N, C-alpha and C positions, 0 to 999 in steps of 0.2 A: 381133749377137745378143742375145736377150733374156735377162734375168737369170733364174736358177733358185734358187728357195728350197725350204726344207723345214719344214713345220709338224710339231711332235711333241707331242702332248697330254701325254705324260709330263714334258714341260718347262714345264707350266703349274703354277705354284706357287700355292697358296691357303692363307693362314696367317690363322687366326681366333684372337685373343688369343695364347695360347702353343702352340696347336695347329697343326701342319703337316699340313694335311688330306691324306689318302691314300684310296685305294679308290674313285676316281671310278666313277661309273656308265657303262655302255656308251653310246655315242653322246653327245648333248649333256649335259654334266655340270655346267656353270655358266652362268648368264645374269644380266646385271645391266641394270637399266633405270631411267633417272632418272624419279622419280616424277611430277614436274610439267615443264612447258616452262620453260626459263630465262628467256624474255622472254614477256610477255603483251601483247597489242595490244587497243586500243579504237579503233574507228573511228567518228568523230562523223558526224552527219547530213549534213555538207557534205563528207564524204571525207577529213577530217583524221585522220591516224593519230597515236596516242599510245602509246609503248611504255613498259612498266613492267618493271623488273627484279624477277623472283620470287625471294625470299629462301629459298624451300623448295629446298635442294640435296640432298635425300635420294634415295638409290638403293636399290632393292629388288633383292636378289640371291636367286636360286634355285640352290641347290647340291644336286646329286644324287649320292648315294653308293650303292655296292652294299651290300646288306643285311650282308655280312660285314665290312665296313670297321670297323676299330678306332675310327676317327675318330667314328662314331655315338655310342659311349659317351662320348667326350671332350666332344662337342658337347652332349650331354645333361647332362653334369655342369655345364658352363658355363651352360647355360640354368637348370638348378636354382639354381645360385649366385646368378644375376641375380634370380631370383624370391625367393629366401630374403633376399636384402639389399634387397629392394623396389626394384629397378632401379638399385642403386648399384654395379653391377658391369658396365658396358659394356666391350667389348673393342675392339681394333683389328682391321681388315680389310684384307688385302693380297692382290692378285691380279696375278700377273706372267707374262708369256709370255716365257720365256728363249730361245726360238727366234725371237722377234720382238721388237718394241718396245712392245707394250701394257704399260701399268702403271696400276693403280688402287689407291689407297689411302685409307683414312679412319681418323681417330683414334677415332671413336666408332661402334660398331656393336653390335647385339644381335639375338639370335634372336627373332623376333616370332611365329614359329610352328614348333614342333618337327615333326619328321617324324612322319607317320602310321605306325601299325604294321599290317602285314599279313603273313601266312604263306601260302605256296602250295607247290606240288609242286617248283617251283624258286625260286632266290633272286631277290628283287625289288630295287627301288630304294627308297632312303629319301630323301625330299625335305625339305630344310630351308629355311626363308625367314628371310633376314636383312636388317633395314633398317639402313643406314649413312648417316651424315651427317657432314659435314666442315665446315671453316672455311677455304676450301672443300676438298673432297677433291682429292687428285692424280688426275688423269684424263687419260691419254694413250691414245686409241684408235689404236694403230699398226698395223704390218702385219708381214709376214714378208719 
C-alpha cells in the first residue's frame, strides 16, 4: 500500500529576523529561487568541458501576505531600519515546512524591494522581495 501524507500550509514557518511572519496570502505565498546556477560550464572548440563553481549562492524570495497581516508593518519597520543604518541591519531568514522535511535558512538576508501599496474594493496581497545569502545557506528541499 502506498504511503499517505498531508501537507498543511499553516505548518510552514517563515521567520525574518525577529518576526514570525503570519497572514499568508491565499494560494502561493512564498517562493525561493537561487539567483544563479551553482556550476557554470564552458565547452571548448574541441568539445572539452570545463566546470566552474559559482560563488554566488544568493536566493531571491518572494513573500506574499494578505493586506491585513500585521507582519507587513513589522517587515516595513525592519526594512526602514536597514535603510537608516545604511545596510548594517541584515536579518536571518528561516523557512521550514513542519508537515514535511523542507528547511531553508540563511544568516544574512534583507528586503530588497518592499511591498507595493494598493487599495481596492476588497483586500489585496502585499508582495515582499527578500535576497538571502549564506555561507552557504542551509538548503534541504524535502517532501511530505
